C-alpha positions as a printed NumPy array, in Angstrom:
array([[ 11.424,  -8.164, -33.997],
       [ 15.157,  -8.399, -33.331],
       [ 16.394, -10.329, -30.326],
       [ 16.561,  -8.191, -27.199],
       [ 19.24 ,  -8.809, -24.612],
       [ 18.978,  -7.993, -20.908],
       [ 21.836,  -5.56 , -21.319],
       [ 19.738,  -3.567, -23.801],
       [ 17.167,  -2.84 , -21.1  ],
       [ 17.559,  -0.217, -18.415],
       [ 18.572,  -2.166, -15.314],
       [ 16.672,  -1.53 , -12.082],
       [ 17.267,  -3.876,  -9.166],
       [ 14.184,  -5.978,  -8.481],
       [ 14.223,  -4.878,  -4.86 ],
       [ 13.836,  -1.275,  -6.029],
       [ 11.094,  -1.82 ,  -8.617],
       [  7.806,  -0.116,  -7.825],
       [  5.134,  -1.666, -10.063],
       [  2.786,  -4.633,  -9.905],
       [  0.095,  -4.775, -12.584],
       [ -3.291,  -6.474, -12.436],
       [ -4.932,  -6.426, -15.872],
       [ -8.294,  -7.643, -17.114],
       [-10.281,  -7.531, -20.36 ],
       [ -7.297,  -6.609, -22.477],
       [ -4.606,  -8.027, -24.749],
       [ -0.942,  -7.728, -23.776],
       [  1.486,  -7.466, -26.678],
       [  4.834,  -6.206, -27.882],
       [  4.703,  -3.035, -29.95 ],
       [  7.776,  -1.2  , -31.254],
       [ 10.009,  -2.803, -28.621],
       [  7.646,  -1.931, -25.771],
       [  5.076,  -3.912, -23.79 ],
       [  1.577,  -2.491, -24.098],
       [ -1.916,  -3.633, -23.293],
       [ -4.796,  -3.019, -25.667],
       [ -8.294,  -2.141, -24.465],
       [-11.399,  -1.796, -26.599],
       [-13.114,   1.564, -26.378],
       [-16.496,   2.509, -27.804],
       [-15.   ,   4.049, -30.93 ],
       [-11.373,   2.959, -30.94 ],
       [ -8.858,   0.68 , -29.306],
       [ -6.415,   2.213, -26.858],
       [ -2.811,   1.215, -26.156],
       [ -1.345,   1.65 , -22.684],
       [  2.353,   1.296, -21.983],
       [  3.806,  -0.926, -19.217],
       [  7.254,   0.213, -17.966],
       [  8.691,  -3.283, -17.677],
       [ 12.108,  -2.184, -16.386],
       [ 10.367,  -0.943, -13.222],
       [  7.884,  -3.837, -12.883],
       [  8.131,  -6.978, -10.756],
       [  4.903,  -8.871, -11.477],
       [  2.036,  -8.81 , -13.98 ],
       [ -1.182, -10.58 , -12.983],
       [ -3.553, -11.351, -15.866],
       [ -7.187, -11.519, -14.799],
       [-10.407, -12.372, -16.627],
       [-10.655, -11.713, -20.342],
       [ -6.913, -11.323, -20.949],
       [ -4.478, -12.749, -23.471],
       [ -0.776, -12.287, -24.082],
       [  1.39 , -12.793, -27.145],
       [  4.525, -14.903, -27.419],
       [  6.579, -11.819, -28.336],
       [  5.362, -10.044, -25.2  ],
       [  6.299, -13.014, -23.008],
       [  9.764, -13.073, -24.546],
       [ 10.338,  -9.383, -23.809],
       [  8.942,  -9.688, -20.28 ],
       [ 11.26 , -12.629, -19.628],
       [ 14.224, -10.587, -20.858],
       [ 13.286,  -7.841, -18.381],
       [ 12.876, -10.321, -15.506],
       [  9.132,  -9.765, -15.008],
       [  7.079, -12.604, -13.487],
       [  3.682, -13.304, -15.077],
       [  0.721, -15.121, -13.544],
       [ -2.809, -15.87 , -14.753],
       [ -5.458, -15.363, -12.084],
       [ -9.166, -15.002, -11.534],
       [-11.067, -11.758, -11.174],
       [ -9.762,  -9.535,  -8.407],
       [ -6.296, -11.04 ,  -8.492],
       [ -7.231, -14.402,  -6.932],
       [ -6.99 , -17.325,  -7.218],
       [ -3.843, -17.847,  -9.236],
       [ -4.307, -20.332, -12.074],
       [ -0.765, -20.662, -13.433],
       [  0.266, -23.993, -11.966],
       [ -0.867, -25.189,  -8.557],
       [ -1.122, -22.952,  -5.528],
       [  1.481, -20.202,  -5.762],
       [  3.356, -20.673,  -9.022],
       [  4.382, -18.152, -11.629],
       [  5.701, -18.033, -15.157],
       [  9.262, -17.182, -14.204],
       [ 11.685, -15.737, -16.75 ],
       [ 14.224, -18.243, -18.013],
       [ 17.949, -17.608, -17.766],
       [ 21.011, -19.833, -17.671],
       [ 22.743, -17.24 , -15.515],
       [ 21.142, -17.351, -12.093],
       [ 22.799, -16.681,  -8.721],
       [ 23.892, -19.862,  -6.959],
       [ 25.136, -18.369,  -3.684],
       [ 21.723, -18.128,  -2.037],
       [ 20.26 , -21.476,  -3.06 ],
       [ 23.468, -23.227,  -2.007],
       [ 23.365, -21.489,   1.362],
       [ 19.658, -22.356,   1.731],
       [ 20.121, -26.027,   0.891],
       [ 23.147, -26.31 ,   3.186],
       [ 20.765, -26.248,   6.18 ],
       [ 17.338, -27.053,   4.724],
       [ 17.509, -30.814,   5.263],
       [ 18.071, -30.274,   9.009],
       [ 14.638, -29.856,  10.647],
       [ 16.081, -28.055,  13.679],
       [ 17.751, -25.444,  11.498],
       [ 14.577, -24.983,   9.458],
       [ 12.721, -24.334,  12.725],
       [ 15.341, -21.795,  13.821],
       [ 14.999, -19.853,  10.579],
       [ 11.195, -20.059,  10.75 ],
       [ 11.382, -18.489,  14.213],
       [ 13.732, -15.781,  12.944],
       [ 11.295, -14.947,  10.146],
       [  8.504, -14.606,  12.719],
       [ 10.618, -12.336,  14.921],
       [ 11.311, -10.095,  11.938],
       [  7.62 , -10.162,  11.038],
       [  6.793,  -8.748,  14.485],
       [  9.605,  -6.219,  14.251],
       [  8.414,  -4.989,  10.85 ],
       [  4.886,  -4.488,  12.206],
       [  6.197,  -2.509,  15.178],
       [  8.315,  -0.248,  12.979],
       [  5.675,   0.414,  10.302],
       [  2.696,   0.892,  12.595],
       [  4.749,   3.281,  14.738],
       [  5.661,   5.618,  11.878],
       [  2.7  ,   5.348,   9.457],
       [  0.589,   8.431,  10.152],
       [ -2.183,   7.277,   7.798],
       [ -2.667,   4.081,   9.785],
       [ -2.681,   6.081,  12.978],
       [ -5.402,   8.337,  11.577],
       [ -7.562,   5.195,  11.506],
       [ -6.607,   4.396,  15.142],
       [ -4.075,   1.666,  14.38 ],
       [ -1.375,   2.06 ,  17.022],
       [  1.429,  -0.313,  17.849],
       [  1.373,   0.748,  21.509],
       [ -2.316,  -0.045,  22.011],
       [ -2.74 ,  -2.503,  24.859],
       [ -4.31 ,  -5.162,  22.61 ],
       [ -1.44 ,  -5.038,  20.113],
       [  1.25 ,  -4.932,  22.789],
       [ -0.249,  -7.985,  24.493],
       [ -0.665,  -9.834,  21.185],
       [  2.947,  -9.163,  20.205],
       [  4.359, -10.006,  23.626],
       [  2.411, -13.271,  23.791],
       [  3.417, -14.284,  20.277],
       [  7.094, -13.483,  20.838],
       [  7.12 , -15.738,  23.916],
       [  5.46 , -18.562,  21.99 ],
       [  7.979, -18.184,  19.145],
       [ 10.865, -18.793,  21.535],
       [  9.393, -21.899,  23.195],
       [  7.77 , -23.543,  20.155],
       [  9.276, -27.062,  19.967],
       [  8.317, -27.648,  16.33 ],
       [  6.835, -25.994,  13.252],
       [  3.319, -27.254,  14.017],
       [  3.273, -25.403,  17.351],
       [  4.736, -22.33 ,  15.668],
       [  2.008, -22.381,  13.014],
       [ -0.642, -22.667,  15.738],
       [  0.807, -19.664,  17.58 ],
       [  1.002, -17.731,  14.316],
       [ -2.667, -18.428,  13.566],
       [ -3.663, -17.212,  17.043],
       [ -1.628, -14.034,  16.582],
       [ -3.182, -13.253,  13.205],
       [ -6.665, -13.914,  14.611],
       [ -6.003, -11.265,  17.269],
       [ -4.942,  -8.813,  14.565],
       [ -8.16 ,  -9.516,  12.629],
       [-10.186,  -8.778,  15.751],
       [ -8.254,  -5.58 ,  16.433],
       [ -8.677,  -4.36 ,  12.849],
       [-12.392,  -5.147,  12.842],
       [-12.88 ,  -3.212,  16.093],
       [-11.017,  -0.183,  14.771],
       [-12.857,  -0.01 ,  11.451],
       [-16.37 ,  -1.38 ,  11.929],
       [-16.74 ,  -1.647,  15.699],
       [-17.229,  -5.412,  15.521],
       [-15.642,  -7.604,  18.189],
       [-15.214, -10.611,  15.947],
       [-14.229, -11.409,  12.386],
       [-14.249, -14.739,  10.576],
       [-11.534, -15.236,   7.99 ],
       [-13.132, -16.991,   5.027],
       [-11.073, -17.364,   1.865],
       [-14.295, -17.976,  -0.068],
       [-16.162, -15.139,   1.645],
       [-17.833, -12.491,  -0.473],
       [-17.664,  -9.586,   1.993],
       [-15.253,  -6.787,   1.131],
       [-12.824,  -7.432,   3.985],
       [-12.281, -11.075,   3.034],
       [-12.077, -10.267,  -0.676],
       [ -9.552,  -7.492,  -0.064],
       [ -7.484,  -9.769,   2.167],
       [ -7.375, -12.366,  -0.625],
       [ -6.419,  -9.769,  -3.207],
       [ -3.786,  -8.045,  -1.09 ],
       [ -2.245, -11.346,  -0.029],
       [ -1.802, -12.333,  -3.677],
       [ -0.001,  -9.061,  -4.313],
       [  2.345,  -9.959,  -1.461],
       [  2.754, -13.461,  -2.924],
       [  3.82 , -11.841,  -6.194],
       [  6.544,  -9.856,  -4.431],
       [  7.673, -12.979,  -2.563],
       [  7.795, -15.03 ,  -5.773],
       [  9.824, -12.287,  -7.43 ],
       [ 12.264, -12.216,  -4.496],
       [ 12.838, -15.96 ,  -4.622],
       [ 13.218, -16.027,  -8.405],
       [ 15.821, -13.268,  -8.361],
       [ 17.79 , -15.039,  -5.601],
       [ 17.45 , -18.399,  -7.326],
       [ 15.743, -20.269,  -4.461],
       [ 13.019, -22.787,  -5.479],
       [  9.591, -22.228,  -3.951],
       [  9.384, -25.728,  -2.529],
       [ 12.099, -25.299,   0.112],
       [  9.875, -23.781,   2.78 ],
       [ 10.818, -23.456,   6.433],
       [  7.382, -23.069,   7.979],
       [  4.593, -23.927,   5.533],
       [  4.902, -26.617,   2.938],
       [  4.001, -30.077,   4.162],
       [  1.778, -30.469,   1.101],
       [  2.282, -27.227,  -0.845],
       [  5.236, -27.128,  -3.196],
       [  5.126, -23.345,  -3.492],
       [  5.109, -22.785,   0.249],
       [  8.297, -20.743,   0.572],
       [  6.332, -17.976,  -1.16 ],
       [  3.927, -18.046,   1.801],
       [  6.812, -17.922,   4.277],
       [  8.344, -14.841,   2.653],
       [  5.037, -13.044,   2.047],
       [  4.139, -13.495,   5.734],
       [  6.947, -11.091,   6.585],
       [  4.796,  -8.17 ,   5.391],
       [  1.179,  -9.344,   5.032],
       [ -0.054,  -8.605,   8.557],
       [  1.7  ,  -5.26 ,   8.639],
       [  0.57 ,  -3.823,   5.318],
       [ -2.259,  -5.843,   3.734],
       [ -4.337,  -6.689,   6.809],
       [ -5.07 ,  -3.207,   8.185],
       [ -5.731,  -1.641,   4.798],
       [ -8.081,  -4.452,   3.775],
       [-10.301,  -3.605,   6.765],
       [ -9.922,   0.154,   6.322],
       [-10.81 ,   0.09 ,   2.625],
       [-13.726,  -2.271,   3.256],
       [-15.133,   0.001,   5.978],
       [-14.716,   3.06 ,   3.737],
       [-16.542,   1.317,   0.886],
       [-13.611,   1.749,  -1.469],
       [-13.399,   0.023,  -4.824],
       [-11.08 ,  -2.907,  -5.385],
       [ -8.819,  -0.801,  -7.584],
       [ -8.447,   1.8  ,  -4.824],
       [ -7.502,  -0.916,  -2.353],
       [ -4.948,  -2.354,  -4.774],
       [ -3.358,   1.045,  -5.338],
       [ -3.188,   1.626,  -1.597],
       [ -1.408,  -1.705,  -1.083],
       [  1.12 ,  -0.983,  -3.818],
       [  1.722,   2.498,  -2.41 ],
       [  2.355,   1.054,   1.058],
       [  4.63 ,  -1.682,  -0.312],
       [  6.745,   1.042,  -1.899],
       [  6.537,   3.506,   1.001],
       [  7.709,   0.955,   3.561],
       [ 10.168,  -0.815,   1.216],
       [  8.482,  -4.202,   1.564],
       [ 10.409,  -5.739,  -1.321],
       [ 13.734,  -4.539,   0.089],
       [ 12.788,  -6.085,   3.421],
       [ 11.95 ,  -9.432,   1.796],
       [ 15.23 ,  -9.502,  -0.096],
       [ 17.246,  -8.646,   3.006],
       [ 15.636, -11.326,   5.171],
       [ 15.889, -14.101,   2.583],
       [ 19.543, -13.238,   1.955],
       [ 20.241, -13.291,   5.698],
       [ 18.41 , -16.599,   5.97 ],
       [ 20.534, -18.188,   3.254],
       [ 23.69 , -17.142,   5.115],
       [ 22.476, -17.812,   8.632],
       [ 24.17 , -21.159,   9.119],
       [ 27.189, -20.654,   6.867],
       [ 29.502, -19.532,   9.672],
       [ 27.675, -20.84 ,  12.737],
       [ 25.303, -23.547,  13.848],
       [ 22.598, -21.396,  15.333],
       [ 20.976, -18.049,  15.778]])
């Protein structure tokens, strides 16, 4: 195969790309200048095309393999690749949240330089962490107000429980003296959202978040969160900011900035649909497609890009928010 340059590929901004792929029991390869995955049928093998110019992340589950030529073409198109377990979690490529990122000598420096200009100041990291949490609340309010499908399942932003949860969390964001207190407030807020979602879908007044749980709600939360982590990893790679420079998580996790960025959209989009799909008895593939549809519908990737860009510029011209 002849060398393929980025300029030879149709350019679509990463923030506008629509596809995330989770593949299992197949072989990913390059064929006639395209990326395809091969599945074994009863009588013949079938090739399926992957439109890499419109793809952000490919997650390779159980029983998968990928060729060197395919990796080279994916890298040229700027597609992140990660090996994971069945159902999209856990991720095995590296430790915690790490991806096979495309290699390029020509990466933007503006955003990483802006990020590092404040990152070593703990007070400024806290200020940006608080700003991320404010935008997280704002995104939930906007999406839950206009999403008619969510409302058909009785998810309303102006419900008393949600209004109280948001109001309480916003107050705690402003007065949190350090990241530890902010993380504690964030955990309390998310716990309230779990309870609300469980009440609306199954009538239960409590829900226990268990990352190793085998019930559908916990499994779907794991799966959907990893989809959000893929979008966050893609955002940071495109902007050239290393995953280790977190503002909220990251005392012991070197990929923690991925968590920070993914948190902007997880509660709004993944959480409610994990409970809805679990209550409806939907298959994992249906849940995944719903998440991807909602990511696109509500421009989650655009939102991530915008907030990380703003964060990298936040202290360039001033010393505070």
